[in-house]
C-alpha positions in Angstrom: 103.0 133.8 85.2 102.5 130.2 86.3 105.3 128.8 88.5 105.8 125.1 87.8 107.6 122.7 90.2 109.6 119.9 88.7 110.3 117.3 91.3 113.3 115.2 90.5 112.8 111.6 91.3 115.8 110.0 89.7 117.8 109.3 92.9 114.8 107.2 94.1 112.7 106.0 91.2 115.6 105.9 88.8 118.2 104.1 90.9 115.7 101.6 92.3 115.1 100.3 88.8 118.6 99.5 87.8 120.8 96.7 89.3 124.0 98.5 90.0 124.5 100.7 93.0 125.5 104.3 92.6 128.2 105.3 95.1 127.1 107.7 97.9 129.6 110.4 96.7 128.0 110.3 93.2 124.5 110.6 94.7 125.6 113.6 96.7 127.2 115.2 93.6 124.1 114.6 91.5 121.8 116.1 94.1 124.0 119.1 94.7 124.4 119.8 91.0 120.7 119.6 90.3 119.9 121.9 93.2 122.6 124.3 91.8 120.8 124.2 88.5 117.6 125.4 90.2 115.7 122.2 91.0 113.8 122.9 94.1 112.5 119.5 95.1 114.3 116.1 94.9 113.1 112.7 96.0 116.4 111.5 97.3 115.6 107.9 98.2 113.3 105.5 100.0 113.2 104.1 103.5 112.8 100.5 102.6 114.8 97.5 103.9 118.2 97.3 102.4 117.7 93.6 101.5 114.9 94.7 99.2 116.5 97.7 97.5 120.2 97.8 98.3 120.5 100.6 95.8 118.8 102.9 98.4 120.4 101.5 101.6 122.1 104.8 102.2 119.0 107.0 102.1 119.4 108.4 105.6 122.9 109.6 104.7 121.6 111.1 101.5 118.8 112.9 103.3 121.3 114.3 105.8 123.5 115.7 103.0 120.5 117.0 101.0 119.2 118.9 104.1 122.4 121.0 104.1 121.4 122.5 100.7 119.6 125.8 101.2 116.1 126.0 99.7 115.9 122.4 98.7 112.8 120.3 99.6 114.0 116.9 100.5 111.4 114.2 99.6 111.4 110.5 100.2 109.2 107.5 99.6 108.1 105.5 102.6 106.4 102.1 102.3 105.0 102.0 105.9 105.0 103.7 109.3 108.4 102.2 110.2 109.9 103.8 107.1 108.1 107.1 107.9 109.6 107.1 111.4 113.1 106.7 109.9 112.4 109.4 107.4 111.2 111.8 110.1 114.2 111.0 112.2 116.5 111.8 109.2 114.7 115.1 108.7 112.9 114.6 105.4 110.7 117.5 104.3 108.2 115.4 102.4 107.0 111.8 102.7 105.1 109.9 100.0 103.3 106.7 100.8 102.3 104.7 97.7 98.9 103.1 97.7 98.5 101.0 94.6 94.8 101.1 93.5 95.5 97.6 92.0 95.5 95.4 95.1 97.5 92.8 93.2 100.3 95.3 92.6 100.0 96.5 96.2 100.6 93.0 97.4 103.6 92.6 95.1 105.1 96.1 95.8 104.3 96.6 99.6 103.0 93.1 100.5 99.9 94.8 101.9 96.2 95.0 101.1 94.4 98.3 100.6 93.1 98.1 104.2 96.6 97.6 105.5 98.1 100.5 103.6 95.3 102.8 104.8 96.1 101.7 108.3 99.8 102.6 107.7 98.6 106.0 106.4 96.7 106.7 109.7 99.7 105.7 111.7 102.0 108.0 109.7 99.5 110.9 110.0 99.3 110.4 113.8 103.1 110.3 114.0 103.4 113.6 112.1 100.6 115.3 114.1 102.5 114.5 117.3 105.4 116.7 116.1 105.6 120.4 116.7 104.1 122.4 113.9 107.4 123.5 112.5 108.8 120.0 112.4 106.0 118.3 110.5 106.9 117.0 107.0 104.4 117.2 104.2 102.5 113.9 103.8 101.4 112.8 100.4 99.4 109.6 99.6 100.2 108.5 96.0 97.6 106.6 94.1 99.8 104.2 92.1 98.8 102.2 89.0 95.9 104.7 88.8 95.8 104.6 85.0 96.0 100.8 84.8 98.0 97.9 86.0 100.2 95.4 84.1 98.8 92.7 86.5 95.1 93.7 86.7 94.5 95.9 83.7 92.0 98.8 84.1 91.0 99.8 87.6 87.3 100.8 88.3 86.7 104.5 88.9 84.7 103.7 92.0 87.7 101.9 93.5 90.0 104.9 92.7 87.6 107.3 94.3 87.2 105.2 97.4 90.9 105.0 97.9 91.5 108.7 97.3 88.8 109.4 100.0 90.5 106.9 102.3 93.9 108.6 102.0 92.4 112.0 102.8 90.4 110.6 105.7 93.6 108.9 107.0 95.2 112.3 107.3 97.2 112.8 104.1 97.9 116.5 103.2 97.4 115.7 99.5 96.8 112.9 97.0 99.0 112.4 94.0 98.4 110.4 90.8 101.0 108.0 89.6 101.2 106.4 86.1 103.3 103.6 87.5 102.9 101.4 84.4 102.9 104.0 81.6 99.3 103.4 80.6 98.1 107.0 80.8 96.9 109.1 77.8 95.8 112.7 77.8 92.1 111.9 78.0 92.6 109.6 80.9 94.7 112.2 82.7 92.0 114.8 82.4 89.3 112.3 83.5 91.1 111.0 86.6 92.2 114.4 87.7 88.6 115.5 87.6 87.5 112.4 89.5 90.1 112.6 92.3 89.7 116.4 92.7 85.9 115.9 93.1 86.7 113.6 96.0 89.8 115.3 97.6 89.3 118.9 96.4 91.4 120.8 93.9 93.8 121.9 96.7 94.6 118.3 97.6 95.7 117.2 94.0 98.3 119.4 92.5 100.9 116.8 91.4 101.3 113.9 89.1 104.0 111.2 88.4 104.0 110.2 84.7 106.1 107.8 82.7 107.0 108.0 79.0 106.8 104.2 78.5 104.7 104.6 75.3 105.8 108.1 74.3 102.9 110.0 75.8 104.7 111.5 78.8 104.9 115.1 77.7 101.4 115.0 76.1 100.1 113.8 79.4 101.9 116.7 81.1 100.1 119.2 78.8 96.7 117.6 79.7 97.5 117.9 83.4 98.6 121.5 83.0 95.2 122.2 81.3 93.6 120.8 84.5 95.6 123.2 86.7 98.2 120.8 88.1 101.5 122.5 88.9 103.9 119.8 90.2 105.4 117.2 87.9 107.8 114.3 88.7 110.6 113.6 86.3 113.9 111.8 86.2 117.2 113.0 84.9 118.1 111.1 81.7 114.8 109.2 82.0 116.1 106.7 84.5 113.5 104.6 86.2 110.3 102.6 86.1 108.9 100.1 88.6 110.6 96.8 89.4 107.3 95.3 90.4 105.4 96.3 87.2 106.9 94.4 84.3 107.5 96.6 81.2 106.9 99.9 83.1 110.1 101.6 82.3 110.7 105.2 81.4 110.2 108.2 83.6 109.7 111.5 81.9 113.1 113.0 81.1 113.7 116.0 83.4 115.7 117.9 80.8 113.0 117.6 78.1 110.2 118.5 80.5 112.0 121.6 81.8 112.7 122.7 78.2 109.1 122.2 77.1 107.7 124.2 80.1 110.3 127.0 79.6 109.6 127.1 75.8 105.9 127.6 76.7 106.7 130.6 78.8 106.2 128.8 82.1 108.7 129.4 84.9 110.5 126.5 86.4 113.5 128.3 87.9 115.8 125.7 86.3 118.9 126.7 84.2 118.6 124.3 81.3 122.3 124.3 80.4 123.3 123.6 84.0 120.7 120.9 84.2 121.9 119.1 81.1 125.5 119.2 82.4 124.4 117.1 85.4 124.1 114.1 83.1 127.9 113.7 83.1 127.7 112.7 86.8 125.3 109.9 86.0 127.4 108.8 82.9 130.5 108.6 85.0 128.9 106.8 88.0 126.8 104.4 85.9 128.9 103.7 82.8 126.9 102.0 80.1 123.5 102.8 81.6 121.2 104.2 78.9 120.3 107.9 79.4 117.5 109.4 77.3 116.4 112.8 76.3 116.0 114.9 73.1 117.2 118.2 74.5 120.7 116.8 75.5 121.1 115.5 72.0 119.8 118.5 70.0 120.7 121.3 72.3 118.8 124.6 72.8 117.4 126.3 69.7 119.4 129.3 68.4 118.4 132.4 70.2 116.4 130.5 72.9 115.9 132.6 76.0 114.6 131.2 79.3 111.8 132.8 81.4 113.3 135.4 83.6 
């Protein structure tokens, strides 16, 4: 039986995309409740300057709390080597460095060119390599806007391939694909997975970050499953998007994704009823903030049984 990892990104991607700031206590309650529901990996924040994303200013404290939860992989996003150093000091288990294949978006998001981001990747890899083997976090380079950019449009395959190779040569453990702008469709998912795996190797591309901006999120998951991917990012209640890509709202809803996978007979390890109940924490901490999802509205089908 295939074991699928759902990586919850709401505490980072979700919260960075809304204006209000969730209290630290609510973040802790959210993370603890999702872990108790069986979620095994949570991207709890991002080590970016507080003046840029005040919503995530308490990430070090959130990481420290999340590290007390047994069996939870604590993931964070880092924009550069300075952020990676802070993440390592906090004890994060996984670091993700975004490299936008659209250089226009990269300059808007990280204020860095492709060459500069690859330099940061090398510095982070060297930092990790200097640690003892048991203390090294997993290092992912994420190819952002890989399915297209709201600022540049389609990105040439040759440029995507060059940057995927650059990330692996810089020392990343793996490369991820990110539909930052919600442009992906199933055909494009299959094509770009094949392209990047031909460069990095199948072992180095196992995960994908998809948005549901145009209603194709779960269809794109199915395409990625057909290609052998086993890790999927999602956000509770569908919170999130990208503040530097206009119109790119709408992460895949964690609840709907987990239900689809379990209904297909794929094991996620997540208790669907417990997962859906976590929404009450968000509703209380972020009153009036839209929460999406079909499963929470419709409930589980009569007689539905989860994968054992």
